[in-house]
C-alpha positions, 0 to 999 in steps of 0.5 A: 500500500502506498504512502498516500493511501496509508494517509486515508482514514481507513485504518484497521484496528484490532477487533475487541474480543470482549465487550462490556456486557457484564450487565444482564437484562434482569439486573437490579442495577439502576436504569441509567447504568443499564442504558450505559452498558447497553450503549457501550455494547452496541457501540462495540458491535458497531466498531467490530462491524466497521473493522470487519467490512474494512478488512473485507474490502482490503481482502477484496483488493488483495484478491484482485491484485493476486489474480491480475498478477497470476493472469499476467504471469500466465500470459507471459508464459504463453509469450516469447518473453525471455524472462519466462522462457524455460520455466516448463509445463509444470510451472504453467500448470502450477500457475493455473492451479493457483489461479483456480484456488484463488477463484474458489474464494468468493469475496464480494462486498456489497455496497448499497448506493442511493441514486445520487451515489450511483450516478456519481460512480458512473461519472467517475468510472467514465472519467477513469475509463477515458484516462485508461484509453490514453494509457497506450500513449504512455506519456507524462501528461497521462501520468499527471492526469492520473496524479490529479485524480488521485489527489482529488480522492482526498478531502480539501487540505490533504492534497500535496499541491497548493493549487488545484486544477479545473479537472481536479476540482471537477473530479473531486466534486463528483467523487465526494458524492460517491459511497465510502466503499466506492471511494476506497475502490476508486483510490485503489484502482487509480493507484494500480493504474498509476503503477501500470503507467509508470511501468509503461514509461519505464519500458519506453525510456529505459532503452534510450537511457541505456544507449545514452550511457554506452 
């Protein structure tokens, strides 16, 4: 997880194994104490549910990342890549087994959205898809726009830049209308896209750097 993503208030705290529920329903204690204990019990449950869902979201992201890595490795095994050549059929079969085993785990966090949140998610995905269509150009403008979108995922005042662009303000105004779970997924998607853009730029410019050093 990147340092930017770590700044998000999606910190995962350890679940409490015990809850303050010493008070039984039939206790002779005063109603005030009973209410306090019940409120504490419910608040403890609410915290556990929040932590559980946050962990599930992270596991969902981890599964998608592992699956993408395995699929990319499988494609390289079928291609002429010299870094993969010579691994043998056994390795290819093992990758397939790992992929099938990973897909046996059904992780799905359902997000309930209002009509406004549905529309906001649709607009954000449309903007990101438009950005993805430019990835093959592999230029620094595409990378900068991805950075702009990532900065827009955070609340005003948390951006590293002192000034914001029109596109940043637009993206931020839309993503602020998205459901919290969707905001997390969008951040992860953009960070993954940025990593891919970096790899594309490295592939393009590294050979030129090697030639200049000779």
